N, C-alpha and C positions, 0 to 999 in steps of 0.2 A: 717743484715735484714733489708727492707726500712722501714720507719714507714706507718701504714695504711693511706691510702686516705679516708678521712670520706668528704662527703657532704651531709648536711642533707637536701637540695632541690632537690634532685635528688631522695630522698627516698620517701619523702610527694609526689613526681610528679608520682613516681610509684607505690604508697598507689590508688592516685588520680582517674589515669590512668585505674588502676585496675577496684575500684568503678563502675566509668562509665562504663565499659565494664557489663552491665547488663548483669549476667550470672545465672538467672533464668533458672528453667527448658526448662522453653518455650524459653529460644532463645539462651541457648547451652551455652558451654564452649570454644569455640574454640578463640572468639575473645579475654579471657583473657590469655590462653594460646599463644596466638601471641605477648601477652607484657612483658610476661614474657621470652619468646626465644628472643626477642631485646634486652632485658634489658642484658641477659646475655651474647647476641652472642657480645657484646661492648667491653668485655673482653677476647672473646676468647673461651668460657664454650661452648662445645658440647650440643646442644639439639637435642631433637628428638618430635613432634606431632604425636600422635596416633588419628587419626581422625578416624569417624564413622557417620551416618546419616546426614552431611550435617554440622549440627552447633555440633556436643557433640565431646569433645576431652579431653586429658590424654597429659601429658607434664612430660617427664624425661628428668633430665639435668647432665651433669658427671662432677666435676673435678678431674681430674687423676692424680696417684700419682705412689709411684714407688711397692705400692702394698705388702709392709713389714709386712701390720696389717689390720685386715677387714676393709670394706668402715663402712662408717655411713649414713645412708639413714635416708633423711628429708622428711617426709608425709605430704603433704598438701591436699586441695581440693578446687577445683575452681568453684565449683556451690554455690550461695545464696539463701536462703528463699523468697519467693515474700514479698515485703514490705508491706503487709496486705490493707485493708481496714480502719483503723483506719490515717487520716490525720496525716502527720509529720509537725514537723516544718519548716524542710530542707528540700528540693525533696531529694525523697530517693537513687536518682543516680546522683546528683550534684555532690557532694564528695565536700563539705562546709567547709572550717579551719576555726573555730575562738575558743578564747579564748585557745589556745591550743590544741585544738582538732580535730580532722577529722568526720565529718557525714556521715553516707549511708550506705546503707544495703552491711552488707560486710566487713564494717570497723573492726571490731573485732573477727565475725568470717566468713571467718580468712582472707581475704587480708590484713589485718595490717601482723598480723606474716605470710605469703608468701613474701609482700615488708621487711618485717626486714630480713628473711632468705637470700631472693635472695640477697639484699645488703652488708648481710656479707658475701658472699661467691661472691659477685664478688671482694670486698675488699681485700678478702685472695688472688683472683687470682691474683690481681693489684697488689699486692707485689711481685708475685713469691716466696713465698713459698712453699719450700722443703715439701709435704706431702708423708706419710708413707701408708697410706690409703685413697681410693677416698671420693670422696662427692657428695652422690646424690641427688639431688632434685626430687620426684616428687608429681605432681599435678592432682590429680586425677576430674573425674567426676562424679557424681551424685551423692557425700556423703549422702545428705540431703531426700535424695528419695530412692534408692535401692542397693546404694554403686556398681555401675556395671564398674566404674573406678575402684576401689580396685580389683574386682575381675578381671578382664581381665590383672591387673596387675600380678596378683598373680599366676593367670592361666598360664602366659605367658613369659613374657616380664621381668621379673625379672630373669630369668635365664641366662640371656646376662651380667647380674649384677657380679661382684666379690664379693668373701668372705662377709656378712657381721658382723658389732661387733654388729652390734642393729639398732633400728631403735627410731627416734625422729617424734612424733606427736606433729604439731605447733599448733595445736588447743588454745584456749585461755584458761588459766589456774591463770591467776594474777599471773605469774612466779611461782605457786607451782608445785613440781613435783609429776604426778598423778601416778601409777602403777598397780591400777585395778578401772573398773568400771563394771557398770550392763549391761547385752545384752539386747535387746528386743525382743518379740513376738507382733506383731500386728496380730489381727484374724477379719475377718469378719463373724458372725453368722447372717442368716438370716431366719426366720420364713414364713412358704407356707400357705397359705390358700384356700380360692375358693371366686371369685367373683360371687356379684349375685349385683341388684340391690338393688339403699341404702330402697328403699318401700318392700322390700322382706329381711333382713336380713337372715331369719331363712333358707334361700337356699343358703346360703351359708357359708363361713367358715373367720370368720376375723384374718386374719394376725398378726395385732396389738395385739388382744387379747392373741393370741398364746406369741406373745412376754413379752407382760404383764405376763403372769406366767412366763415365763423362768427369766424375770427381777424379780422378786420377790425370785427365787431359787440362783441367782445370789450375791443378798445380804447377802447371807446367805453361801455363797460359800468362802473358803480359802483357800489358795494353800498351799499346806504341804509342807515343804523343811525347813530345817535346817540354822536360819539366822547365815550373814556371819561374819567373826568378823570384818571389818572395812565394810563392805558395809549394815547391819544389814538385813533387811528381803523383801522380792520381794514388790512388788504390782501389782496393777490391778485396772485399770477406764474404764467404758463407756464415750465416748466420744462424739461420734455421732450417731444420730440414724433417720433413713426415712423410712418413709409408707405410703404408698396409691397414688391413681391419682389422684382422685377427689370425693368433698362431697358426691356424691351420688351413691358412688360404692362401695360395702364391699370390703375390701383390701384383694390381694390375695399373698401381700408380704411383708412383713417391717424387714429391716435391723438394725446391730448396728456394731459398730466397740470401739473394746479394746485393750488398752493401757498397753500391759502385760511388767516389767521389772525383769530381771531374776539375778540370782544369778551364781559365778564361780559352772560347774557342774551340774548344773538343767538342767533337761529332758525335750526338750519343748514337746517331743509327750506326754508326762505324763499327759502336763495338757490338750493338748487336747482330751485325750483318757478320762478324767474327766469330761470335757466337753460331751461329747458323752454320759455317762452316765447317764447325770441329764438330757440329751435328751430323753433317754430312759427310765426314771423313769417317765417323764412327759407322755410320751404316753402311759406307764401302766396306768396313770390315766385319763388319755384323749386321746381315739386313736384317735382324729381327729388331733394333735397336732401332727406336722413337722419340722426340723431345720436340718440345714446343717453347717459345720463350714469350714472355708480356711483360709489359711494365706496367709496377704499379705506382710507382710517382716520379716524378723527373724535373726539378732544377735545373736551369743553368749556371754558368760560375757567374759572379760579382766583381766586377774591377772600375774602383771610379780613377779618375786621373787625381792623383795625390799634387798634383801642382797646378790645379785648376781654381778660381778666385774663388771658389767656394769652401774647398775645403782649406786652400790656405787660410782664409779667415775665418773660419771651424777652428782649426788649429790655433791660431790666436790669442782666441777668444776663450778657448778652455786650457790655456798655458800649456802646449801638448805640441814638441816640435819635430816628432816621425809618427809619420801613420802604422800602423800594423795591417798583417792578412791572419787568416784565421782559417782553421778547416771546416769548422760545421757552417750550416746553412742555415739561410733566411730569407725571408719574404722579397730581401734587399731587389735581385730580379726583376720582381714584377715593377719597382717601384722605378726602378731604373729604366726600363722601358717606357717611361712618362717623357724619358729625354732627360733627364736632369741629375747631377750630381747626387750620389749617393752615400753618408757615412753613419756608421755604426757607432753606437756610444751610449753610454748608458752604468749607473749601478751597480755593483753584485759581482763577485767572483764566478766566473764561467765553470769554474770547475766541481761548484755545487749543484748545476742545473743537473735535474733529472733524478737525483740520488735521496736517498732518508735524509731525513732532519737537514732540507734546506733551508738556509736561513738568510739573512741581509743585516746588516749590521747600522743601527737608526743614524748612524754619525754619518755613511754614504751616503744615505738616503738626502741628511742634508746638504751634504756636499754636491749631490746631483741636481737638488732642486737652486740651490746659486751658482752652478754650471748651466742650468736651462735656461734660467731668468739671462745670463750675461750675455749668451748662444742669443735670444731673441731680440737684446737688445742693442747686440754688436748689429746682430744685419738691418733690424725694422725701427729702431728709436729714433 
């Protein structure tokens, strides 16, 4: 077997190209997908770009094998969150390298991990190692917003894949092996009123006053569910509020949004039912009260059996003794619906995600390349 070809500069250049390909929701993922396809195409790895709405894109790439073993799917996401309003020390899409770090939006979440897995696959492809199972890279659109890319993949394209042994989501976990995370339920709640001139408020119904009554009730609302051994309690927070159109108009609408993080097995519809019971209670006390709730986004919680063969083999390959659970949410539940084990593992510090001056250590990228190669060879060589 030939020694692995390693080019540190190529990996850093790939990461910088991906960061500079601003793949926020406004710009779309197509440019980033094309960069990955070009990189893998250099070593003969077949790629497919699934494009829609001009700039949205998923990418799938495969390293073929004898198919004697189940394939491993490495799942990534191409999109990044916006840089925000706070000024960065370095431009968010300039991909500045200094002091052993590459800075930029998505450096950790998750273009650094993408650069690492693409580099690992390219190195294995170049050495002509005979694999017993396929290696598949899938890079999704929209993970940060609505999981549209993962949904499209699970609903159709995955059927063209060989049988899977497991899925590795390359989110930044600082090399911890994550097998469980909370789900999310994002809700919009609106109270309705009746507009009137500000000089005659008695002729109207203030939606803001109605929202005040609701907020008072929500202060005492506790979601009832048995705590999870690893994930603890579910959580809920009210994070935005809007209401009113002008200072001299009684507001006829007020809206809040709630971020609820749920546990494995928890019924999202039960939470919505609880809220509607609160609305009914308030309306009995005040007939003018009127409110409605709608779902903005929901993803169920994920939990993989950390005693299964795939997880135990994975932990052995990366020399980790224990798996972890985290509070954030990934596309993992969509891949878990395929009926295979899902683990989350990648370079980068999770606490840097979605913050100004996001960065990743170059040394962590190099470490990740070696880990991903060990995983592939351990399961498939």
